[in-house]
C-alpha positions in Angstrom: 7.1 -79.3 -51.3 6.3 -79.5 -47.6 2.7 -78.7 -48.2 2.5 -81.5 -50.8 4.2 -83.9 -48.4 1.6 -83.1 -45.7 -1.2 -83.7 -48.2 0.4 -87.0 -49.3 0.7 -88.2 -45.7 -2.9 -87.3 -44.9 -4.1 -89.2 -48.0 -2.2 -92.2 -46.9 -3.7 -92.0 -43.4 -7.2 -91.7 -44.9 -6.7 -94.7 -47.3 -7.0 -98.4 -46.8 -6.8 -99.9 -50.3 -3.9 -98.4 -52.2 -2.6 -99.2 -55.7 0.9 -98.2 -56.5 1.3 -97.9 -60.3 5.0 -97.8 -61.0 7.3 -97.4 -64.0 11.0 -97.4 -64.8 11.7 -94.4 -62.4 11.0 -96.8 -59.5 14.1 -98.8 -60.3 16.6 -96.2 -61.4 17.7 -95.6 -57.8 18.7 -99.3 -57.8 21.0 -98.7 -60.7 18.7 -100.0 -63.4 18.4 -97.5 -66.4 15.1 -96.4 -67.7 14.1 -96.5 -71.4 13.0 -93.1 -72.6 15.0 -90.4 -70.7 17.9 -88.6 -72.3 20.3 -91.2 -70.9 17.9 -94.1 -71.2 18.3 -97.5 -72.9 16.6 -96.4 -76.1 19.0 -93.5 -76.5 22.1 -95.7 -76.2 24.0 -96.9 -79.2 23.9 -100.7 -79.5 26.9 -101.1 -81.7 24.7 -102.7 -84.3 22.4 -101.5 -87.1 19.4 -102.0 -84.9 17.8 -99.8 -82.2 17.3 -101.1 -78.7 13.5 -100.9 -79.4 13.9 -103.2 -82.4 16.1 -105.7 -80.5 13.5 -106.3 -77.8 10.8 -107.2 -80.2 9.2 -110.6 -80.9 10.2 -110.6 -84.6 13.9 -109.7 -83.8 14.1 -112.4 -81.1 12.8 -115.0 -83.5 15.2 -114.0 -86.4 18.3 -113.1 -84.4 18.3 -115.0 -81.0 22.0 -114.6 -80.6 22.0 -110.8 -80.9 18.8 -110.6 -78.8 20.3 -112.5 -75.9 23.6 -110.6 -76.2 21.7 -107.3 -75.7 19.3 -108.8 -73.2 22.0 -110.1 -70.7 24.0 -106.9 -71.1 21.3 -104.3 -70.8 18.2 -105.8 -69.1 19.7 -108.1 -66.4 20.9 -106.6 -63.1 21.4 -109.5 -60.7 23.2 -107.2 -58.2 20.4 -104.6 -58.0 18.8 -104.2 -54.6 15.5 -102.6 -53.5 15.6 -98.9 -52.9 13.7 -96.5 -50.6 10.6 -96.6 -52.8 10.3 -100.4 -52.6 11.0 -100.3 -48.8 8.4 -97.6 -48.3 5.7 -99.7 -49.8 6.6 -102.7 -47.7 6.4 -100.5 -44.6 2.9 -99.4 -45.6 2.0 -103.0 -45.8 3.4 -103.7 -42.4 1.2 -100.9 -41.1 -1.9 -102.7 -42.2 -2.5 -101.0 -45.5 -3.9 -103.1 -48.4 -1.3 -102.5 -51.0 -1.4 -103.7 -54.6 1.6 -102.9 -56.7 1.2 -102.7 -60.5 4.6 -102.5 -62.1 5.8 -102.0 -65.7 9.3 -103.1 -64.5 10.7 -106.6 -65.1 13.3 -106.7 -62.4 11.4 -108.4 -59.5 12.7 -105.8 -56.9 9.2 -105.4 -55.3 9.1 -109.1 -54.4 12.7 -109.0 -53.3 11.8 -106.1 -50.9 8.9 -108.2 -49.5 5.8 -106.8 -51.2 3.0 -109.5 -51.2 0.7 -108.4 -54.0 2.6 -107.5 -57.2 1.1 -107.5 -60.7 3.8 -107.4 -63.4 2.4 -105.9 -66.6 5.4 -106.7 -68.6 6.5 -110.0 -66.9 9.8 -110.7 -65.2 13.3 -111.6 -66.1 13.4 -113.9 -63.0 11.2 -116.4 -64.8 12.0 -118.2 -68.1 10.5 -121.1 -70.1 11.5 -123.4 -72.9 9.8 -122.7 -76.2 9.5 -126.4 -76.9 8.5 -128.2 -73.7 7.6 -125.1 -71.6 9.8 -126.2 -68.7 10.3 -123.3 -66.4 13.7 -122.0 -65.2 14.6 -119.3 -62.7 17.2 -116.8 -63.9 19.9 -118.3 -61.9 19.2 -121.8 -63.4 19.8 -120.8 -67.0 22.5 -122.6 -69.0 23.8 -120.8 -72.1 25.4 -122.4 -75.2 28.5 -121.2 -76.9 26.5 -118.5 -78.7 25.1 -117.2 -75.4 21.6 -118.5 -76.0 19.9 -120.2 -72.9 19.1 -123.8 -73.6 16.7 -126.3 -72.0 18.4 -129.1 -70.2 15.6 -131.5 -71.3 15.4 -130.9 -75.1 18.0 -128.2 -75.8 15.2 -125.8 -76.9 15.7 -122.0 -76.6 14.7 -120.8 -73.1 13.2 -117.3 -73.3 12.5 -114.8 -70.6 8.9 -114.5 -69.4 8.6 -110.9 -70.4 6.4 -109.1 -72.9 8.4 -108.1 -75.9 7.3 -105.5 -78.5 4.7 -107.0 -80.8 3.3 -109.1 -78.0 0.1 -108.5 -76.0 -0.1 -108.1 -72.3 -1.3 -111.0 -70.2 -5.1 -110.6 -70.0 -5.4 -112.1 -66.6 -2.9 -109.5 -65.3 -4.8 -106.8 -67.0 -8.1 -107.8 -65.4 -6.5 -108.1 -62.0 -5.0 -104.6 -62.4 -8.3 -103.1 -63.5 -10.1 -104.7 -60.5 -7.5 -103.4 -58.1 -7.6 -99.9 -59.4 -11.4 -99.8 -59.5 -11.6 -100.9 -55.9 -8.8 -98.6 -54.6 -9.4 -95.5 -52.6 -5.9 -94.2 -53.3 -3.8 -94.4 -56.5 -0.1 -93.5 -56.5 1.4 -93.2 -60.0 5.2 -93.1 -59.8 8.2 -93.1 -62.0 6.3 -93.3 -65.3 5.6 -90.8 -68.0 2.3 -92.5 -68.9 3.0 -92.5 -72.6 3.2 -96.3 -73.1 -0.2 -97.9 -73.9 -2.1 -99.9 -73.1 -0.5 -99.8 -69.6 -0.9 -96.0 -69.2 -4.7 -96.2 -69.9 -5.3 -98.4 -66.9 -5.2 -95.5 -64.5 -8.5 -94.3 -66.1 -10.3 -97.0 -64.1 -9.5 -95.2 -60.8 -12.7 -93.9 -59.1 -11.2 -93.2 -55.7 -10.7 -90.0 -53.9 -6.9 -89.8 -53.3 -4.6 -89.4 -56.3 -0.8 -88.8 -56.0 1.7 -88.6 -58.9 5.5 -88.7 -58.5 7.6 -88.3 -61.6 10.9 -86.5 -62.3 9.6 -84.9 -65.5 6.2 -83.4 -66.2 3.4 -85.8 -67.2 1.3 -84.4 -70.1 -1.9 -86.2 -69.1 -5.0 -84.8 -67.5 -4.9 -85.8 -63.8 -7.9 -84.5 -61.9 -7.4 -83.5 -58.3 -4.0 -85.1 -58.2 -1.1 -84.1 -55.8 1.8 -83.9 -58.3 5.5 -84.1 -57.4 8.0 -83.4 -60.1 10.8 -85.1 -58.3 12.5 -88.4 -57.8 10.9 -91.0 -55.7 13.8 -91.1 -53.3 13.5 -87.4 -52.7 9.8 -87.6 -52.0 9.8 -90.8 -49.9 12.8 -89.7 -47.8 10.6 -86.8 -46.5 7.7 -89.0 -45.5 7.4 -89.9 -41.9 
């Protein structure tokens, strides 16, 4: 471990443009569950005849908005969550003058809350919402829910949905292009807290042409990662050892 930490620190020293590509494991230390681990969201019983994966799909949202929002506010919203050591570490790198771009698969907004300036959210964010009729935007704290628990627009009473990418929906193309550009231009890529099994997001790391590659994930990643320094550990454990 200590040898890998030294390699990681040297790579940070030698790098100027850094992309941090993060998944659910970045947020677990803030009390937000991941999706695919043994105790993750997809393994939990919903009390219904639907899986969690079905519920957060576009077709389910359109057919059963009441059930969708019941699950959504219970399982995907964590207003009390605070940034953890991983978020703070990245902000500190930025303060040291590093050019940091964060590409996140998370929807919790914790990177921005910590103070990171350049954050690309591949799957959107629960903090932003919009009316399906008039497209008026609402922050999470501005939502007003009806007697069925469905957020409604104050202007036309339309359903207000979260600005997140549901299953059966495509990723935002502008975000994809900005991510590709950032990864192509980076001289260091840190892949953290993600199993790299969800596409198309996982395929984006293939655009990296730089020299310094670090991977941090609690479980093994079954992807060819040339010349990468690989930590099979939690982000907190790794970042707590960094100077």
